[in-house]
Biotite code that builds the C-alpha atoms (Angstrom):
import biotite.structure as struc

atoms = struc.array([
    struc.Atom([30.875, -13.461, -48.445], chain_id="A", res_id=1, res_name="MET", atom_name="CA", element="C"),
    struc.Atom([33.007, -10.338, -49.837], chain_id="A", res_id=2, res_name="THR", atom_name="CA", element="C"),
    struc.Atom([35.135, -13.079, -51.663], chain_id="A", res_id=3, res_name="GLY", atom_name="CA", element="C"),
    struc.Atom([32.112, -14.467, -53.320], chain_id="A", res_id=4, res_name="LEU", atom_name="CA", element="C"),
    struc.Atom([30.829, -11.298, -54.664], chain_id="A", res_id=5, res_name="VAL", atom_name="CA", element="C"),
    struc.Atom([34.484, -10.091, -55.851], chain_id="A", res_id=6, res_name="VAL", atom_name="CA", element="C"),
    struc.Atom([34.158, -13.352, -58.120], chain_id="A", res_id=7, res_name="ALA", atom_name="CA", element="C"),
    struc.Atom([31.009, -12.649, -59.234], chain_id="A", res_id=8, res_name="PHE", atom_name="CA", element="C"),
    struc.Atom([32.131, -9.256, -60.173], chain_id="A", res_id=9, res_name="ALA", atom_name="CA", element="C"),
    struc.Atom([35.287, -10.152, -61.981], chain_id="A", res_id=10, res_name="VAL", atom_name="CA", element="C"),
    struc.Atom([33.412, -12.956, -63.805], chain_id="A", res_id=11, res_name="SER", atom_name="CA", element="C"),
    struc.Atom([30.599, -10.665, -64.697], chain_id="A", res_id=12, res_name="SER", atom_name="CA", element="C"),
    struc.Atom([33.090, -8.156, -66.019], chain_id="A", res_id=13, res_name="THR", atom_name="CA", element="C"),
    struc.Atom([35.115, -10.478, -67.892], chain_id="A", res_id=14, res_name="LEU", atom_name="CA", element="C"),
    struc.Atom([31.925, -11.892, -69.590], chain_id="A", res_id=15, res_name="ASP", atom_name="CA", element="C"),
    struc.Atom([30.805, -8.311, -70.461], chain_id="A", res_id=16, res_name="ALA", atom_name="CA", element="C"),
    struc.Atom([34.515, -7.547, -71.874], chain_id="A", res_id=17, res_name="VAL", atom_name="CA", element="C"),
    struc.Atom([34.073, -10.717, -74.169], chain_id="A", res_id=18, res_name="GLU", atom_name="CA", element="C"),
    struc.Atom([30.810, -9.695, -75.408], chain_id="A", res_id=19, res_name="ARG", atom_name="CA", element="C"),
    struc.Atom([31.779, -6.325, -75.927], chain_id="A", res_id=20, res_name="GLU", atom_name="CA", element="C"),
    struc.Atom([34.929, -7.064, -78.108], chain_id="A", res_id=21, res_name="ARG", atom_name="CA", element="C"),
    struc.Atom([33.786, -10.472, -79.777], chain_id="A", res_id=22, res_name="LYS", atom_name="CA", element="C"),
    struc.Atom([30.130, -10.112, -80.118], chain_id="A", res_id=23, res_name="SER", atom_name="CA", element="C"),
    struc.Atom([28.613, -10.294, -83.710], chain_id="A", res_id=24, res_name="ILE", atom_name="CA", element="C"),
    struc.Atom([25.390, -8.799, -85.032], chain_id="A", res_id=25, res_name="GLU", atom_name="CA", element="C"),
    struc.Atom([22.635, -10.683, -86.756], chain_id="A", res_id=26, res_name="ALA", atom_name="CA", element="C"),
    struc.Atom([18.950, -10.141, -87.747], chain_id="A", res_id=27, res_name="ASP", atom_name="CA", element="C"),
    struc.Atom([16.470, -12.444, -86.329], chain_id="A", res_id=28, res_name="GLY", atom_name="CA", element="C"),
    struc.Atom([12.670, -12.811, -86.006], chain_id="A", res_id=29, res_name="THR", atom_name="CA", element="C"),
    struc.Atom([10.488, -12.937, -82.814], chain_id="A", res_id=30, res_name="VAL", atom_name="CA", element="C"),
    struc.Atom([8.662, -16.271, -82.876], chain_id="A", res_id=31, res_name="VAL", atom_name="CA", element="C"),
    struc.Atom([7.177, -16.706, -79.449], chain_id="A", res_id=32, res_name="LYS", atom_name="CA", element="C"),
    struc.Atom([6.617, -14.418, -76.096], chain_id="A", res_id=33, res_name="ARG", atom_name="CA", element="C"),
    struc.Atom([6.284, -16.023, -72.936], chain_id="A", res_id=34, res_name="TRP", atom_name="CA", element="C"),
    struc.Atom([6.044, -15.343, -69.088], chain_id="A", res_id=35, res_name="LEU", atom_name="CA", element="C"),
    struc.Atom([7.815, -17.468, -66.404], chain_id="A", res_id=36, res_name="GLU", atom_name="CA", element="C"),
    struc.Atom([8.263, -16.085, -62.617], chain_id="A", res_id=37, res_name="ARG", atom_name="CA", element="C"),
    struc.Atom([7.407, -12.649, -63.663], chain_id="A", res_id=38, res_name="LYS", atom_name="CA", element="C"),
    struc.Atom([9.866, -12.588, -66.103], chain_id="A", res_id=39, res_name="THR", atom_name="CA", element="C"),
    struc.Atom([9.008, -12.108, -69.874], chain_id="A", res_id=40, res_name="SER", atom_name="CA", element="C"),
    struc.Atom([11.031, -13.860, -72.688], chain_id="A", res_id=41, res_name="TYR", atom_name="CA", element="C"),
    struc.Atom([11.045, -13.543, -76.133], chain_id="A", res_id=42, res_name="ALA", atom_name="CA", element="C"),
    struc.Atom([12.041, -16.668, -78.448], chain_id="A", res_id=43, res_name="ASP", atom_name="CA", element="C"),
    struc.Atom([14.173, -15.501, -81.516], chain_id="A", res_id=44, res_name="VAL", atom_name="CA", element="C"),
    struc.Atom([15.113, -17.350, -84.364], chain_id="A", res_id=45, res_name="VAL", atom_name="CA", element="C"),
    struc.Atom([18.275, -16.067, -86.491], chain_id="A", res_id=46, res_name="PHE", atom_name="CA", element="C"),
    struc.Atom([21.069, -17.447, -88.338], chain_id="A", res_id=47, res_name="THR", atom_name="CA", element="C"),
    struc.Atom([24.703, -16.994, -87.456], chain_id="A", res_id=48, res_name="THR", atom_name="CA", element="C"),
    struc.Atom([27.652, -15.510, -89.700], chain_id="A", res_id=49, res_name="ALA", atom_name="CA", element="C"),
    struc.Atom([28.434, -19.648, -90.229], chain_id="A", res_id=50, res_name="ALA", atom_name="CA", element="C"),
    struc.Atom([25.233, -20.339, -91.442], chain_id="A", res_id=51, res_name="GLY", atom_name="CA", element="C"),
    struc.Atom([23.913, -22.025, -88.273], chain_id="A", res_id=52, res_name="ALA", atom_name="CA", element="C"),
    struc.Atom([19.998, -21.483, -87.402], chain_id="A", res_id=53, res_name="ARG", atom_name="CA", element="C"),
    struc.Atom([19.877, -20.813, -83.678], chain_id="A", res_id=54, res_name="ILE", atom_name="CA", element="C"),
    struc.Atom([16.448, -20.587, -81.690], chain_id="A", res_id=55, res_name="GLN", atom_name="CA", element="C"),
    struc.Atom([17.039, -19.096, -78.478], chain_id="A", res_id=56, res_name="THR", atom_name="CA", element="C"),
    struc.Atom([15.049, -17.430, -75.447], chain_id="A", res_id=57, res_name="SER", atom_name="CA", element="C"),
    struc.Atom([16.041, -13.870, -74.651], chain_id="A", res_id=58, res_name="ILE", atom_name="CA", element="C"),
    struc.Atom([14.564, -12.336, -70.884], chain_id="A", res_id=59, res_name="SER", atom_name="CA", element="C"),
    struc.Atom([13.102, -9.019, -70.954], chain_id="A", res_id=60, res_name="GLN", atom_name="CA", element="C"),
    struc.Atom([16.385, -7.511, -69.211], chain_id="A", res_id=61, res_name="GLY", atom_name="CA", element="C"),
    struc.Atom([18.426, -8.368, -72.414], chain_id="A", res_id=62, res_name="ASP", atom_name="CA", element="C"),
    struc.Atom([16.113, -6.184, -74.617], chain_id="A", res_id=63, res_name="TRP", atom_name="CA", element="C"),
    struc.Atom([16.172, -2.473, -75.201], chain_id="A", res_id=64, res_name="ALA", atom_name="CA", element="C"),
    struc.Atom([12.320, -2.657, -75.338], chain_id="A", res_id=65, res_name="SER", atom_name="CA", element="C"),
    struc.Atom([10.357, -5.952, -75.227], chain_id="A", res_id=66, res_name="MET", atom_name="CA", element="C"),
    struc.Atom([9.579, -6.721, -79.100], chain_id="A", res_id=67, res_name="PRO", atom_name="CA", element="C"),
    struc.Atom([6.278, -8.192, -80.278], chain_id="A", res_id=68, res_name="LYS", atom_name="CA", element="C"),
    struc.Atom([6.156, -11.718, -82.005], chain_id="A", res_id=69, res_name="VAL", atom_name="CA", element="C"),
    struc.Atom([6.855, -11.302, -85.654], chain_id="A", res_id=70, res_name="GLY", atom_name="CA", element="C"),
    struc.Atom([9.211, -8.213, -85.224], chain_id="A", res_id=71, res_name="ASP", atom_name="CA", element="C"),
    struc.Atom([12.394, -8.212, -87.028], chain_id="A", res_id=72, res_name="LYS", atom_name="CA", element="C"),
    struc.Atom([15.153, -7.658, -84.259], chain_id="A", res_id=73, res_name="VAL", atom_name="CA", element="C"),
    struc.Atom([19.008, -6.782, -84.149], chain_id="A", res_id=74, res_name="ARG", atom_name="CA", element="C"),
    struc.Atom([20.784, -9.219, -81.767], chain_id="A", res_id=75, res_name="LEU", atom_name="CA", element="C"),
    struc.Atom([24.555, -9.384, -80.649], chain_id="A", res_id=76, res_name="ARG", atom_name="CA", element="C"),
    struc.Atom([25.770, -13.056, -80.072], chain_id="A", res_id=77, res_name="TYR", atom_name="CA", element="C"),
    struc.Atom([29.278, -14.761, -79.281], chain_id="A", res_id=78, res_name="LEU", atom_name="CA", element="C"),
    struc.Atom([30.261, -16.898, -82.267], chain_id="A", res_id=79, res_name="PRO", atom_name="CA", element="C"),
    struc.Atom([31.820, -19.437, -80.040], chain_id="A", res_id=80, res_name="ALA", atom_name="CA", element="C"),
    struc.Atom([28.319, -20.028, -78.192], chain_id="A", res_id=81, res_name="LYS", atom_name="CA", element="C"),
    struc.Atom([26.005, -18.515, -80.472], chain_id="A", res_id=82, res_name="PRO", atom_name="CA", element="C"),
    struc.Atom([22.484, -19.672, -78.645], chain_id="A", res_id=83, res_name="ALA", atom_name="CA", element="C"),
    struc.Atom([23.836, -18.209, -74.952], chain_id="A", res_id=84, res_name="ASP", atom_name="CA", element="C"),
    struc.Atom([23.847, -14.725, -73.824], chain_id="A", res_id=85, res_name="GLY", atom_name="CA", element="C"),
    struc.Atom([22.076, -13.493, -77.048], chain_id="A", res_id=86, res_name="VAL", atom_name="CA", element="C"),
    struc.Atom([21.138, -9.911, -76.620], chain_id="A", res_id=87, res_name="ALA", atom_name="CA", element="C"),
    struc.Atom([19.325, -7.152, -77.981], chain_id="A", res_id=88, res_name="ASP", atom_name="CA", element="C"),
    struc.Atom([21.940, -5.047, -80.492], chain_id="A", res_id=89, res_name="ALA", atom_name="CA", element="C"),
    struc.Atom([19.925, -1.577, -79.412], chain_id="A", res_id=90, res_name="ARG", atom_name="CA", element="C"),
    struc.Atom([20.925, -1.865, -75.746], chain_id="A", res_id=91, res_name="GLN", atom_name="CA", element="C"),
    struc.Atom([23.022, 0.834, -74.563], chain_id="A", res_id=92, res_name="ASN", atom_name="CA", element="C"),
    struc.Atom([26.433, 0.629, -73.226], chain_id="A", res_id=93, res_name="ARG", atom_name="CA", element="C"),
    struc.Atom([25.095, 0.881, -69.533], chain_id="A", res_id=94, res_name="PHE", atom_name="CA", element="C"),
    struc.Atom([22.372, -1.954, -69.958], chain_id="A", res_id=95, res_name="ASP", atom_name="CA", element="C"),
    struc.Atom([25.038, -4.026, -71.276], chain_id="A", res_id=96, res_name="ARG", atom_name="CA", element="C"),
    struc.Atom([27.352, -3.777, -68.508], chain_id="A", res_id=97, res_name="HIS", atom_name="CA", element="C"),
    struc.Atom([24.609, -3.173, -65.418], chain_id="A", res_id=98, res_name="ARG", atom_name="CA", element="C"),
    struc.Atom([25.519, -6.561, -63.895], chain_id="A", res_id=99, res_name="MET", atom_name="CA", element="C"),
    struc.Atom([29.147, -5.870, -63.273], chain_id="A", res_id=100, res_name="PRO", atom_name="CA", element="C"),
    struc.Atom([28.421, -2.347, -62.107], chain_id="A", res_id=101, res_name="ILE", atom_name="CA", element="C"),
    struc.Atom([26.059, -3.746, -59.546], chain_id="A", res_id=102, res_name="LEU", atom_name="CA", element="C"),
    struc.Atom([28.322, -6.392, -58.405], chain_id="A", res_id=103, res_name="TYR", atom_name="CA", element="C"),
    struc.Atom([31.283, -3.751, -58.170], chain_id="A", res_id=104, res_name="TRP", atom_name="CA", element="C"),
    struc.Atom([28.787, -1.434, -56.491], chain_id="A", res_id=105, res_name="ALA", atom_name="CA", element="C"),
    struc.Atom([28.187, -4.138, -53.805], chain_id="A", res_id=106, res_name="ILE", atom_name="CA", element="C"),
    struc.Atom([32.060, -4.875, -53.675], chain_id="A", res_id=107, res_name="VAL", atom_name="CA", element="C"),
    struc.Atom([32.606, -1.170, -52.852], chain_id="A", res_id=108, res_name="ALA", atom_name="CA", element="C"),
    struc.Atom([29.729, -1.130, -50.174], chain_id="A", res_id=109, res_name="ALA", atom_name="CA", element="C"),
    struc.Atom([30.999, -4.234, -48.464], chain_id="A", res_id=110, res_name="PHE", atom_name="CA", element="C"),
    struc.Atom([34.796, -2.166, -48.661], chain_id="A", res_id=111, res_name="ALA", atom_name="CA", element="C"),
    struc.Atom([33.164, 0.889, -47.007], chain_id="A", res_id=112, res_name="VAL", atom_name="CA", element="C"),
    struc.Atom([31.211, -1.183, -44.327], chain_id="A", res_id=113, res_name="ALA", atom_name="CA", element="C"),
    struc.Atom([34.384, -3.153, -43.494], chain_id="A", res_id=114, res_name="THR", atom_name="CA", element="C"),
    struc.Atom([36.628, -0.141, -43.540], chain_id="A", res_id=115, res_name="GLY", atom_name="CA", element="C"),
    struc.Atom([34.189, 1.400, -41.059], chain_id="A", res_id=116, res_name="TRP", atom_name="CA", element="C"),
    struc.Atom([33.569, -1.590, -38.847], chain_id="A", res_id=117, res_name="SER", atom_name="CA", element="C"),
    struc.Atom([37.538, -1.900, -38.241], chain_id="A", res_id=118, res_name="HIS", atom_name="CA", element="C"),
    struc.Atom([37.985, 1.826, -37.599], chain_id="A", res_id=119, res_name="ARG", atom_name="CA", element="C"),
    struc.Atom([34.970, 1.693, -35.114], chain_id="A", res_id=120, res_name="GLN", atom_name="CA", element="C"),
    struc.Atom([36.664, -1.480, -33.397], chain_id="A", res_id=121, res_name="SER", atom_name="CA", element="C"),
    struc.Atom([39.788, 0.468, -33.221], chain_id="A", res_id=122, res_name="MET", atom_name="CA", element="C"),
    struc.Atom([38.564, 3.629, -31.812], chain_id="A", res_id=123, res_name="ALA", atom_name="CA", element="C"),
    struc.Atom([36.869, 1.499, -29.038], chain_id="A", res_id=124, res_name="ALA", atom_name="CA", element="C"),
    struc.Atom([40.036, -0.341, -28.376], chain_id="A", res_id=125, res_name="ARG", atom_name="CA", element="C"),
    struc.Atom([41.662, 3.055, -27.958], chain_id="A", res_id=126, res_name="ARG", atom_name="CA", element="C"),
    struc.Atom([38.973, 4.489, -25.792], chain_id="A", res_id=127, res_name="GLY", atom_name="CA", element="C"),
    struc.Atom([39.434, 1.855, -23.229], chain_id="A", res_id=128, res_name="LYS", atom_name="CA", element="C"),
])
């Protein structure tokens, strides 16, 4: 289980670093808002630096504040995959890195729990 969480933490961290280093900003327009399984989404249309017109859905967690239909927004996207992982450019650094932070916190909790359990086991063996 710990290995799986470490894998998610590493992958999430690498994604966050790539987005931080390689993302480009673009202006977009919100064309639709919708709700699926208690999560709000906004569909946006934007044009990449290469001239491609992209329409994508962005979940509420990737917005600094949820926009309304017709709002002009500033977005961040990766040129290699402009329709995936698009986010609000106004997000602060903590919000952009919340998933790696969460995964590493879980890894730390597992490490502490494992260390504590091992320590208790060793103490029990010495006490016998």
